[in-house]
C-alpha positions in Angstrom: 108.0 138.3 43.4 110.6 140.7 41.8 114.5 140.3 41.9 116.1 142.7 44.0 119.1 144.7 42.9 121.3 142.8 45.1 119.8 139.9 43.3 120.4 141.3 39.8 124.0 142.2 40.5 125.0 138.6 41.8 123.2 137.0 38.3 124.9 139.4 36.0 127.8 140.4 37.4 127.0 144.1 37.0 126.1 147.2 39.2 124.9 149.4 36.3 121.7 149.0 35.1 122.1 149.6 31.7 125.0 147.0 31.5 122.9 144.4 33.6 119.7 144.8 30.9 122.8 143.8 27.8 124.0 140.7 30.4 120.0 140.0 30.3 119.4 140.2 26.9 122.7 138.5 25.6 121.9 135.5 28.1 118.3 135.0 27.2 116.6 136.3 30.1 113.2 138.7 29.8 112.3 141.4 31.7 110.6 144.7 31.7 112.4 148.1 32.1 111.4 150.2 35.3 111.0 154.0 34.8 115.0 154.5 36.6 116.3 152.3 34.2 116.3 148.8 36.3 115.3 145.9 35.2 112.3 144.7 36.8 112.4 140.6 36.4 110.3 137.7 38.3 111.8 135.6 40.9 110.2 132.7 39.0 111.3 134.0 35.3 115.1 132.6 36.7 113.7 130.0 38.4 112.2 128.8 34.7 115.0 129.8 32.6 117.7 127.8 35.0 115.6 124.8 36.2 115.3 124.2 32.0 119.1 124.4 32.0 120.7 120.6 31.7 124.6 120.2 33.3 126.8 119.1 30.8 129.3 116.4 31.3 129.9 112.7 32.0 126.7 110.7 32.6 126.9 109.6 36.5 127.5 106.0 37.0 124.1 104.9 38.4 124.5 101.2 37.9 126.8 101.9 41.6 123.4 102.8 43.0 121.8 99.1 42.0 
Protein backbone atom coordinates (compact mmCIF):
# COMPACT_ATOMS: atom_id res chain seq x y z
CA UNK A 1 0.00 0.00 0.00
CA UNK A 2 2.80 2.48 0.92
CA UNK A 3 6.12 2.85 -0.88
CA UNK A 4 8.98 1.20 0.97
CA UNK A 5 12.18 3.09 1.76
CA UNK A 6 13.84 1.21 -1.11
CA UNK A 7 11.07 2.22 -3.52
CA UNK A 8 11.38 5.86 -2.45
CA UNK A 9 15.12 5.65 -3.09
CA UNK A 10 14.50 4.16 -6.54
CA UNK A 11 11.91 6.83 -7.39
CA UNK A 12 13.81 9.87 -6.15
CA UNK A 13 17.43 8.78 -6.40
CA UNK A 14 18.00 10.06 -2.86
CA UNK A 15 18.56 8.15 0.37
CA UNK A 16 18.06 11.02 2.86
CA UNK A 17 14.38 11.68 3.70
CA UNK A 18 14.75 15.47 3.41
CA UNK A 19 16.13 15.17 -0.12
CA UNK A 20 13.44 12.67 -1.04
CA UNK A 21 10.75 15.08 0.16
CA UNK A 22 12.30 17.95 -1.80
CA UNK A 23 12.42 15.85 -4.98
CA UNK A 24 8.81 14.74 -4.51
CA UNK A 25 7.64 18.35 -4.09
CA UNK A 26 9.64 19.50 -7.13
CA UNK A 27 8.04 16.78 -9.25
CA UNK A 28 4.48 17.36 -8.06
CA UNK A 29 3.94 14.25 -5.96
CA UNK A 30 1.62 14.39 -2.97
CA UNK A 31 2.69 12.73 0.27
CA UNK A 32 2.43 12.94 4.04
CA UNK A 33 5.38 13.17 6.39
CA UNK A 34 5.75 10.47 9.02
CA UNK A 35 6.90 11.20 12.57
CA UNK A 36 10.42 10.08 11.63
CA UNK A 37 10.57 12.57 8.74
CA UNK A 38 10.16 10.03 5.95
CA UNK A 39 7.65 10.58 3.15
CA UNK A 40 4.56 8.39 3.29
CA UNK A 41 3.21 7.77 -0.20
CA UNK A 42 0.57 5.42 -1.50
CA UNK A 43 1.65 3.20 -4.36
CA UNK A 44 -1.66 4.10 -6.03
CA UNK A 45 -0.61 7.78 -6.07
CA UNK A 46 2.57 6.90 -7.96
CA UNK A 47 0.67 4.72 -10.42
CA UNK A 48 -1.93 7.43 -11.01
CA UNK A 49 0.66 10.15 -11.64
CA UNK A 50 2.83 8.03 -13.92
CA UNK A 51 -0.15 6.63 -15.84
CA UNK A 52 -1.31 10.17 -16.64
CA UNK A 53 1.94 11.16 -18.33
CA UNK A 54 2.14 11.44 -22.08
CA UNK A 55 5.22 10.04 -23.72
CA UNK A 56 6.72 12.60 -26.05
CA UNK A 57 8.27 11.72 -29.35
CA UNK A 58 7.23 10.84 -32.87
CA UNK A 59 3.85 9.21 -33.35
CA UNK A 60 4.09 5.53 -34.39
CA UNK A 61 3.20 4.55 -37.94
CA UNK A 62 -0.11 2.85 -37.22
CA UNK A 63 -0.73 2.15 -40.92
CA UNK A 64 1.74 -0.73 -40.68
CA UNK A 65 -0.87 -2.59 -38.61
CA UNK A 66 -3.55 -2.41 -41.30
